N, C-alpha and C positions, 0 to 999 in steps of 0.2 A: 549478488546481486536482488535488488528488491524485485517482487512481483506484485505487480498492481491488480487488482481484481476492480473492474470496472465494466461499465455497458454504455451502450451506445446512449446520445442525448443527456449525460450525466456531465452537470456545470461543477460540481463539485469533484468530480474525476478530471476531467480537464483542469480546474484548480491543484489539485494534488499533483498529477505529472509534472505541471510547471513548475513546481515547487520543487521538487525533486529537481527539475532541469536545471533551477536555479541554481541549486545547491552543489551542482556538478555530479549528481548522481546518478548511475545508470541504474533503469529498471526494464524489465519487459510486462507488457500489458497484457492481460487473459479477459476479455470481452463474455461475461458468465452468460449474457443473453445470446452468444456465439458458441458458447463450448457447455454443454450440460452435464457434465464432469466438474468444471470449474464450480459450474451454478450450485452442483449438490455439497460439493467442498466448503463454500460459503457460507451454505444454511447449515451443514453440516457442523461448523465451528460455530454456531449460534448466533449470525450476523444477520442483519435483515436489512442492512442497507450497503450499497457501495458509495465512494471506494472503501474498499479493506487493504493494508499493506501489509506484507509479509515477507521474512529474511526465509528462505528455506522454507520450514516448516513451523516457523516461528512467527507469531504475530510480532508486527515490527513495532505498531503501535494503538494504544487503544481508541476507538471513538472514530476511525477513520479519518474523512478530511479534517474534519474540529480537533483530534489530536493532532495530525500533525501541523497543522497552523501552529498549535499551541508549542510545540516544539521548536518551531523555528529553523531557520538555517544550519545556524551553531547548534541546534540540539539534535537534527538531522545526521548531523556528521558525527556528533559525539556519540549517538544510538547505535551507528551503524558500527563505528569502531569495537562498541562493547561485545556486538554479535558478531563481529569478526574473531575478535579475540577468544570467545567462547568457544568456537571451531576449534 
C-alpha cells in the first residue's frame, strides 16, 4: 500500500490522491500538519513539499505530485508492481 504524506489545504495532495484512486491504487493518507512524527520523517528524508508518496520505506516517485503526474496511470501500476516484486 502507498502512503501519501500530505497536509490540509494542499491542492496537489488532492490531485495526487485522485490520480491514485483513478488508477485503482489503495493508499493511506498521513497529514504532516497533524502528525509531528510524520512531518519529521518527511523533512528527514529531505523533502520540502508535499505530497510525497512512499511504498513502505521506499520513495514511490521523485518530485511528489509532478512525478506522479508524469508517471500516469499505467506508470503508477508498473511502479507498484516493481516494488511489490522487490519485497
